[in-house]
Each structure stands twice: as structure tokens, then as C-alpha cells.
C-alpha positions in Angstrom: -18.0 -55.4 -10.2 -19.7 -54.4 -13.5 -19.7 -57.9 -14.9 -20.9 -59.4 -11.6 -23.9 -57.0 -11.6 -24.5 -57.7 -15.3 -24.9 -61.4 -14.5 -27.7 -60.6 -12.1 -30.0 -58.7 -14.5 -32.4 -60.0 -17.1 -33.0 -56.6 -18.7 -30.2 -54.0 -19.1 -32.5 -51.3 -17.8 -32.2 -53.0 -14.4 -28.4 -52.7 -14.3 -28.0 -49.3 -12.5 -30.3 -50.3 -9.7 -28.7 -53.8 -9.3 -25.2 -52.3 -9.4 -26.0 -49.6 -6.8 -27.8 -52.1 -4.6 -24.9 -54.6 -4.7 -22.1 -52.0 -4.0 -24.0 -49.4 -1.9 -23.9 -46.6 -4.4 -26.6 -44.0 -4.7 -28.5 -43.3 -8.0 -28.2 -39.6 -8.7 -30.9 -38.1 -11.0 -29.6 -36.6 -14.3 -28.5 -33.0 -14.3 -26.7 -31.1 -17.0 -24.6 -29.5 -14.3 -23.3 -32.8 -13.0 -19.8 -33.8 -13.9 -19.1 -37.5 -13.9 -15.8 -39.3 -13.2 -16.7 -42.5 -15.1 -19.2 -43.6 -17.7 -20.6 -47.2 -17.9 -21.5 -47.7 -21.5 -23.9 -50.7 -21.6 -24.0 -50.8 -25.4 -20.3 -51.8 -25.7 -19.7 -53.1 -22.1 -17.0 -50.5 -21.4 -16.3 -48.3 -18.4 -14.2 -45.2 -19.1 -13.4 -41.7 -18.0 -15.0 -39.1 -20.3 -12.1 -36.6 -19.9 
């Protein structure tokens, strides 16, 4: 899924929107109180669980 979305962007800043549009996810604004299950690290093209 990630790599498919990655092939559809020209700038990495577009990735979150394209990914969410393709797979019907919702973009949630940042909050320090928010706990995430997975991180998509676009610097190293890796998806991982932070815990």
C-alpha cells in the first residue's frame, strides 16, 4: 500500500493525502496526546510500530 501510494506522488509532502485518499483513511491533526500504532518514516521508507 505504501509503495503504491509512493509511486503516485511527485513530492513527498503529498504522500499522506494520496495514501489516505487511496485507502480511505482520515488525516488526523497532530496532538501530543495522540498515541499511534504505526509510523511511516518517509526518510528511510520504513513502516514500524513505535512501541
